[in-house]
C-alpha positions in Angstrom: 88.7 -5.2 44.3 86.3 -7.6 45.9 83.7 -6.7 48.3 84.4 -8.4 51.7 82.1 -11.2 52.3 79.5 -10.7 55.4 80.5 -13.8 57.6 76.6 -14.5 57.8 77.1 -15.1 54.2 78.9 -17.9 54.2 80.0 -20.9 56.1 83.9 -21.6 57.5 86.7 -21.4 55.5 87.5 -25.2 54.4 90.8 -24.8 53.1 93.4 -26.2 55.3 96.7 -24.3 55.9 95.0 -21.8 53.8 97.6 -18.8 54.9 100.7 -21.0 54.1 102.0 -20.5 57.5 103.0 -24.1 57.5 104.5 -24.2 54.0 102.8 -26.3 51.4 101.7 -28.8 54.1 97.7 -29.6 52.7 98.7 -28.4 48.9 99.7 -30.1 46.0 102.0 -28.7 43.2 101.7 -29.6 39.8 103.8 -29.4 36.8 107.3 -27.4 36.5 109.4 -28.5 39.6 110.7 -25.9 41.7 108.1 -23.2 40.1 105.8 -22.9 43.1 106.9 -22.5 46.6 106.3 -20.5 49.7 108.4 -17.3 50.6 108.4 -15.2 53.8 109.0 -11.7 51.5 106.1 -9.0 52.5 103.0 -11.4 52.8 99.8 -10.4 53.2 99.1 -11.7 56.2 101.3 -13.8 58.8 104.8 -14.9 57.9 104.5 -16.9 54.6 102.8 -16.6 51.4 102.7 -18.6 48.0 105.0 -17.6 45.1 104.7 -19.1 41.7 108.3 -17.7 39.6 110.7 -19.6 37.9 114.0 -18.7 36.1 112.9 -20.4 32.9 109.3 -20.9 31.2 107.0 -22.7 34.0 103.3 -23.9 33.8 102.2 -24.8 37.8 99.0 -25.3 39.4 99.0 -25.3 43.6 96.0 -27.4 44.6 93.8 -28.6 47.2 91.6 -31.5 47.1 88.5 -31.0 49.7 85.8 -34.1 50.1 83.1 -34.4 52.6 81.2 -31.7 50.6 77.5 -31.4 50.0 76.0 -29.9 47.2 76.0 -26.1 46.8 77.6 -22.9 45.5 81.0 -22.0 47.3 83.3 -19.1 46.5 86.8 -19.5 46.1 88.8 -15.8 46.8 92.6 -15.2 47.4 94.9 -12.0 47.6 97.0 -12.0 45.1 99.9 -10.3 43.6 100.4 -10.3 39.9 104.0 -8.7 38.5 102.8 -9.5 35.0 102.3 -13.0 34.1 99.5 -12.6 31.7 98.4 -16.5 32.3 97.4 -17.1 35.9 94.4 -17.8 37.5 92.0 -19.2 40.3 90.9 -22.4 39.3 88.2 -25.5 40.8 87.5 -28.9 39.0 86.4 -31.9 39.2 83.7 -30.8 41.1 80.7 -32.7 39.5 80.2 -29.3 37.1 81.7 -27.5 34.6 85.6 -26.3 35.2 86.1 -22.6 36.7 88.9 -20.6 36.5 89.1 -16.5 36.4 92.3 -14.6 35.3 94.4 -12.5 37.8 94.8 -9.3 37.1 97.9 -7.5 37.3 98.5 -5.3 40.3 101.9 -4.7 42.5 99.0 -4.4 45.5 97.2 -6.7 47.1 94.2 -7.6 45.3 91.3 -10.1 46.4 90.3 -12.4 43.3 86.8 -14.3 43.9 85.6 -17.4 41.5 82.1 -19.1 42.2 82.1 -22.8 42.4 79.4 -25.0 41.3 80.0 -28.3 43.6 77.3 -31.4 42.6 80.0 -34.0 44.0 81.2 -34.9 47.3 84.9 -33.5 46.3 86.6 -30.5 44.6 89.7 -29.5 43.8 90.5 -26.0 43.9 93.4 -23.6 43.9 95.5 -21.4 41.5 97.5 -21.8 38.3 100.4 -19.7 36.3 101.8 -20.2 32.9 104.6 -17.8 32.3 108.1 -17.3 31.1 108.7 -14.2 33.0 108.0 -12.2 36.2 105.9 -13.5 39.3 102.5 -13.9 41.2 102.1 -14.3 44.8 99.0 -14.9 46.7 97.9 -15.3 50.3 94.7 -16.0 52.5 92.8 -18.5 50.4 89.1 -19.0 51.8 86.8 -21.7 50.1 83.5 -21.6 52.1 79.6 -22.2 50.9 77.2 -19.3 50.4 74.7 -19.8 53.1 71.5 -17.4 53.0 72.1 -14.4 55.2 70.6 -10.9 55.8 71.2 -9.3 52.5 73.4 -6.5 52.2 74.3 -3.4 50.3 73.7 -4.0 46.7 70.7 -2.6 44.7 68.8 -6.0 44.2 65.1 -5.7 42.6 63.3 -6.0 39.0 61.1 -5.0 36.7 58.0 -2.9 37.7 56.8 -1.6 34.2 53.4 -3.8 34.2 52.3 -2.4 37.7 49.6 0.3 36.8 48.3 -1.4 33.9 47.9 -4.6 35.7 46.3 -2.7 38.4 44.0 -1.1 36.2 42.8 -3.7 34.5 42.0 -5.5 37.9 44.8 -7.7 38.9 45.4 -7.5 42.4 48.5 -8.6 44.9 48.3 -9.7 48.6 51.3 -9.6 50.9 52.1 -13.5 52.4 49.4 -13.3 55.1 46.8 -12.6 52.2 46.2 -8.6 52.6 45.7 -6.8 49.8 48.2 -4.3 49.0 49.9 -1.9 46.3 52.8 -4.5 45.0 55.7 -1.8 45.5 54.3 -2.1 49.2 55.0 -5.9 49.4 58.4 -5.9 47.7 59.7 -3.1 49.5 58.9 -4.7 52.7 61.0 -7.6 51.9 64.2 -6.1 50.5 63.6 -5.1 47.2 65.6 -1.8 46.4 65.5 -1.3 42.7 63.0 -1.1 40.5 63.2 -1.4 36.2 61.0 0.5 34.3 60.5 0.0 30.3 59.8 2.6 28.0 58.7 2.4 24.2 58.3 5.4 22.2 54.3 5.0 21.1 52.9 1.8 22.4 50.1 0.5 20.6 51.3 1.0 17.3 51.3 -2.0 15.4 54.5 -3.9 14.5 54.8 -6.9 11.6 57.0 -9.6 13.3 57.5 -12.8 10.6 54.2 -11.7 9.0 51.7 -10.8 11.5 51.1 -7.3 13.0 51.2 -7.4 17.0 51.0 -4.4 19.4 51.7 -3.5 22.9 48.7 -2.2 25.0 48.4 1.5 24.2 48.6 4.3 27.0 50.8 1.9 29.2 54.5 1.6 29.3 55.0 5.1 28.1 57.1 8.1 29.3 53.9 8.9 31.0 53.6 5.5 32.7 57.3 5.4 33.7 57.2 8.6 35.4 54.1 7.6 38.1 56.2 4.2 38.8 59.2 5.9 39.2 58.0 8.9 41.1 55.8 5.6 43.5 59.4 3.5 43.3 61.2 6.2 45.0 58.5 7.0 47.3 59.4 3.8 48.6 63.3 4.4 48.9 63.6 2.4 46.0 66.4 3.1 43.3 65.2 3.5 39.3 66.6 1.8 36.5 64.8 3.0 33.3 65.2 1.1 30.2 64.8 2.6 27.1 63.8 0.5 24.2 63.8 2.9 21.5 60.5 1.5 19.6 57.3 0.9 19.9 57.5 -2.8 20.9 59.4 -5.4 22.5 63.3 -5.4 21.7 65.2 -8.7 21.8 68.9 -9.4 20.0 66.2 -10.6 16.9 63.8 -8.2 16.8 64.8 -4.4 17.1 62.4 -2.2 15.2 62.5 1.8 15.3 59.6 3.5 16.0 57.1 4.2 13.5 57.6 7.9 14.2 61.3 7.2 12.5 60.6 5.1 9.7 62.5 6.1 6.6 64.7 8.3 8.8 68.4 9.0 7.1 71.4 8.5 10.1 71.4 11.8 10.4 68.0 12.4 11.4 67.5 9.1 13.5 70.6 10.4 15.6 68.8 13.6 16.0 65.3 12.0 16.9 67.5 9.4 19.6 68.9 12.4 21.2 65.9 14.0 21.7 64.1 11.2 22.5 66.8 10.3 25.5 67.0 14.1 26.6 63.1 14.2 27.2 62.6 11.5 28.9 65.4 12.5 31.5 64.0 16.0 32.1 60.7 14.7 32.2 61.8 12.4 35.2 63.7 15.0 36.6 61.4 17.8 36.7 58.8 14.8 38.2 61.3 14.6 41.0 62.9 11.0 39.5 66.9 11.6 39.1 67.2 7.6 37.5 70.0 6.0 38.9 70.5 3.5 35.9 69.6 4.3 32.2 70.2 0.9 29.7 70.3 3.2 26.1 68.4 0.3 24.3 67.3 -3.4 25.5 69.7 -6.3 24.5 71.1 -4.8 21.9 73.7 -7.3 21.1 74.2 -6.5 16.7 71.2 -4.2 16.0 69.6 -1.0 17.3 66.8 0.8 15.5 67.3 -1.6 12.5 71.2 -0.7 12.3 73.4 -3.4 12.4 76.4 -3.3 14.4 78.0 -5.8 11.8 77.1 -4.3 8.3 77.2 -0.4 9.8 79.5 -0.3 12.8 79.7 3.4 12.7 76.1 4.0 12.4 75.7 1.4 15.3 77.5 3.4 17.6 76.7 6.6 16.2 73.1 6.2 17.5 74.1 5.3 21.0 76.6 8.0 20.8 73.8 10.1 20.4 72.0 8.6 23.5 74.7 8.3 25.4 75.4 12.3 25.0 72.0 13.0 25.7 72.1 11.0 29.0 75.3 12.8 30.3 74.0 16.0 29.4 70.3 15.6 30.9 71.2 13.7 34.2 74.8 13.6 34.8 74.4 11.8 37.6 72.5 8.7 35.8 74.8 5.3 35.4 75.0 4.6 31.3 74.1 0.6 30.8 74.7 -1.4 27.9 72.6 -4.2 27.9 73.6 -7.4 25.9 72.4 -10.5 26.1 73.7 -13.8 25.5 76.6 -14.7 28.0 79.2 -15.1 25.2 82.9 -13.8 25.4 83.3 -13.8 21.3 80.3 -11.4 21.6 81.4 -9.2 24.1 84.3 -8.8 23.3 84.1 -7.5 19.5 81.0 -5.3 21.3 83.7 -3.9 23.2 86.0 -3.3 21.3 84.0 -1.6 18.8 83.0 0.3 21.4 86.6 1.5 21.8 86.9 1.9 18.5 84.2 4.8 18.1 84.4 6.5 21.5 81.4 5.1 22.9 80.8 6.4 26.7 79.0 4.3 29.3 79.3 3.0 32.8 77.8 -0.4 33.8 78.4 -3.6 31.2 74.5 -4.6 31.4 73.9 -8.3 30.4 70.9 -10.7 30.8 71.9 -14.0 32.9 69.2 -16.5 33.1 69.7 -20.3 34.0 67.0 -21.5 31.7 68.2 -19.7 28.6 71.7 -20.0 29.2 71.9 -23.5 30.6 74.6 -22.5 32.9 75.1 -22.7 36.3 75.3 -19.6 39.5 78.7 -20.1 39.4 79.4 -19.7 35.8 77.0 -17.0 35.4 78.8 -15.3 37.9 82.3 -15.9 36.4 80.9 -14.5 33.4 80.0 -11.1 34.7 83.4 -10.9 36.2 85.0 -12.2 33.3 82.8 -9.0 31.3 83.9 -6.5 33.6 87.2 -7.4 33.6 86.9 -7.4 29.7 85.2 -3.9 29.8 86.6 -2.5 32.1 82.8 -1.7 34.0 80.7 -2.7 36.7 78.4 -5.1 35.9 74.4 -4.6 36.2 72.7 -8.1 35.5 69.6 -6.4 34.0 67.3 -9.6 33.7 67.3 -13.2 35.9 64.3 -15.3 36.4 63.5 -18.2 38.2 60.6 -20.8 38.2 58.6 -21.3 41.3 56.0 -24.0 39.2 56.2 -25.4 36.4 52.7 -25.0 35.3 51.0 -22.4 33.6 48.1 -20.9 35.6 45.6 -21.3 32.8 44.1 -23.9 31.4 46.0 -25.8 28.7 48.5 -22.5 28.6 52.2 -22.8 28.7 54.8 -20.6 30.1 57.6 -19.3 28.2 59.7 -21.9 30.1 57.5 -24.8 28.8 56.8 -23.7 25.0 60.4 -23.1 24.5 61.5 -26.6 26.1 63.8 -25.2 28.4 65.8 -26.6 31.8 64.2 -24.6 34.2 67.2 -24.2 36.7 69.8 -25.2 33.8 72.3 -27.8 34.9 71.4 -27.3 38.6 68.6 -29.2 40.9 66.9 -26.8 42.8 63.9 -27.4 41.9 61.4 -25.4 40.3 59.0 -24.8 44.0 58.7 -21.8 45.9 61.3 -23.5 48.1 63.8 -23.7 44.9 63.1 -20.4 44.2 64.2 -19.2 47.3 67.4 -20.9 47.5 68.5 -20.2 44.0 68.1 -16.3 43.8 69.5 -16.5 47.6 72.6 -18.3 46.5 72.5 -16.3 42.9 72.5 -12.8 44.2 75.4 -13.9 46.8 77.3 -15.0 44.0 77.1 -11.8 42.5 77.6 -9.9 45.4 80.7 -11.7 45.7 82.8 -11.0 42.6 83.1 -7.7 43.8 81.9 -6.6 40.2 78.4 -6.8 40.0 76.7 -2.8 40.9 73.0 -4.1 40.9 70.4 -7.4 40.0 67.3 -6.5 37.9 64.8 -10.0 37.9 62.4 -10.0 35.3 59.4 -10.2 35.8 58.9 -10.3 39.6 55.2 -9.3 39.2 53.6 -10.1 36.2 50.1 -11.9 36.8 48.4 -14.1 34.9 44.1 -13.6 35.0 43.3 -17.2 34.1 42.7 -19.1 30.9 42.8 -17.4 27.7 44.1 -14.0 26.6 45.0 -11.7 29.6 44.5 -8.0 29.4 47.9 -7.3 30.2 49.6 -9.8 28.3 52.8 -9.3 26.5 51.0 -8.4 23.4 47.2 -6.9 22.7 45.2 -10.3 22.6 47.8 -12.3 23.8 48.8 -14.5 27.7 51.4 -13.2 30.4 53.5 -16.7 29.9 55.8 -15.4 32.7 53.4 -15.9 35.7 56.1 -19.1 36.8 58.9 -16.4 37.6 56.9 -14.0 39.5 56.7 -14.1 43.2 53.0 -14.5 43.6 50.7 -17.1 43.8 47.8 -18.3 41.2 45.1 -16.8 43.8 43.1 -14.2 43.6 44.4 -11.3 45.1 48.0 -13.1 44.1 49.4 -13.8 47.2 53.6 -13.4 47.8 55.7 -16.2 47.9 57.8 -17.0 50.5 60.8 -17.1 48.3 59.8 -13.6 48.0 62.0 -13.1 50.8 64.9 -13.7 48.9 65.6 -9.9 48.6 66.8 -9.7 52.3 68.2 -12.7 53.1 70.5 -13.3 50.6 
């Protein structure tokens, strides 16, 4: 069931006759004649509700077109009962952006369904559709509201703080918006940032060969010892912790899943044993230090491969490794929620992955997704609706493991490029919030609220909110030894020394 939307998070209901108390006034039925009608049998509220049903096959839309709209992200909600219609959903089209639809769950009791809608024109058509030859759907109490800044809510929202201690040790400094130099966690906590993601690699500093070139992470950082201190410091500031296990000595992503050097040459049995032992040791060490993680991802963006083992060619081995990791978390820290972190919002990928997890008996709690505007070229509405779909497909709540948004299009160092520039990406996807501090603020406010409004998102983790650049040339805290930071454009800190908090940081408590 969707979470109730706080009044300060949305504008007034823009729909006429949202509860059908005046029959179909304001609404239009398109499709099979007589298949959509109002009735007075057990409405959710008032005396009337909408019904879709016929004695033969039907296809019908009940819609309302609104005009005079301003651009922004909106939420369409309705309360529904669905007694078995398999093809039915909320919909929005003709809004100047991609048409949107969310399937209706089967339920004999009233449930609220939410659809995010990106409006980029003055008009938008919204409503409900169904195609069936049996059963029926009823709906009541529709609303269509624009997301507006509020005062936050009860949702873990934060981001990755892994680079904090390393950056500080190398001379990097942060300041609050008034220019007072502080520990970055204090600056974040004061703005409602309450979820700290912390990455853990096995032995950072071991060289990893990528396309014929050796790279390595800075030794002595981003390992278990570093994570323990970051986690303790985050907990001391009231933050929840999200531990991200990479099972590598190096970055992992869909195209790069190198197993740790210490595990090279292991057969499947040895690799499963090492995975279990490493995972259990991480959790036991954190707990001994007073930090029980709230969330633990067993792998990072493991779409098709984990530790060099392919889901496509060796599914039993792939899921076998994840099962060992899951077993270790369940045994060592049963209160921690196990997260599966995938990336590309692709329904085929997720459907195949979820089906494989069921086949091989993998136990997990949350479906984790990387949901960026610039890597996906998707609107806030499309990203939120994918989260809703993924939750329904997996039967799990969703954790947004990564999102980012630029406050500038320029890198700090002379002649350098950010990742967005270097990859030729559209900073805000199909939308036009602008790469500015005000654009970053508004985007993240609407993004967080849209995710919250789905009722299916358990938390949001931003990447990277604190990673600051040291200037022209290689940075001591770069993505590899001798490399550049390249994501200073999506932090919440400017290019001064110390790096001062941007006004957009308030997104974490004003969404």
